[in-house]
N, C-alpha and C positions, 0 to 999 in steps of 0.2 A: 349125622355129623361125625360120629366116632369112626364109622366105616371109611369116610372120606379121609380123615386124618391118618388112619391106619394104612390106607392105600398109598398115601404120600410118603409115610415113614418107611414102609417096606420098599417102595420104589427107590428111595434114597439109599437104603441098605444095598439094594441091587447095584446101584451106581457106584457106591463105595467099594463093593466087592470087585466089580469089573475093573475099576481103576487101580486098586491096590494089589489084587491077586492075579489079574489076568492082563495087566498092562494095556487096557483098552479104554476108550473114551467113557469116563464115568458119567458125564452129562448126557451123552448120547444114550447110554443104557438106562439112565434115569428117565429120560423122556420116553423111550420105548416101553419101559415098565409102566409108566403112567398111562400110555395109550392102550397097550394090550392087557397086561396084567403083571403085577410084580412076581407072582408065582411062575408064570410062563417065562418071563424074562430071566428070572433067577435060575430056572432050569437050563435055559439056553446058555447063560454065562458059565454055569457050572460044567456044562458039557464041552465048551470051547477050550482049546489049549491056550496057554498064555502066549502072548506075542513076545518076540525077543526084545531084550532091553535096547533102547535107543543108544547108539554110540555117537560120539562126536569125533570129528576128524580134524586134526591139527595139521596144517600145511606149513612147512618151513620153506620160505623163499629166501635164497641167498641174496644179499644186497652188496656183494663185493664189487660189482661193476658200477655202483653209484658213487657219486662224489661224497666227500666227507660232510659237506653241508646237507646234502639230501639224507644221508644216514642219520645226522643229528636231528633233522626234522622228523623223521620216522620214529626215532627214539623218544622225542618229546611227545608225539601223538600217542605212542603206546603208553607212556607214563600218564598222560592225561586220561586216556580211556581206562586205564587200570585204577586210577584214583576215583573215578566216578562209579565203578562197579561195586 
């Protein structure tokens, strides 16, 4: 029973390391570590280079061509969405 719990704990550590230090899927590496071995999966994660940080892209669309009423509706929608987040 202790071996089983240790296997799961070390697999969770591999998943956490993959997620926090290598920007990879922590759950995927956790499952892989459960299947093959936490030691082998940990070595694989340690060898891999970190993935680049995900970036978000903001697109600015000019609304100059829209009527004042349409611009007001868009502004209200943006405010509504901003208050929900």
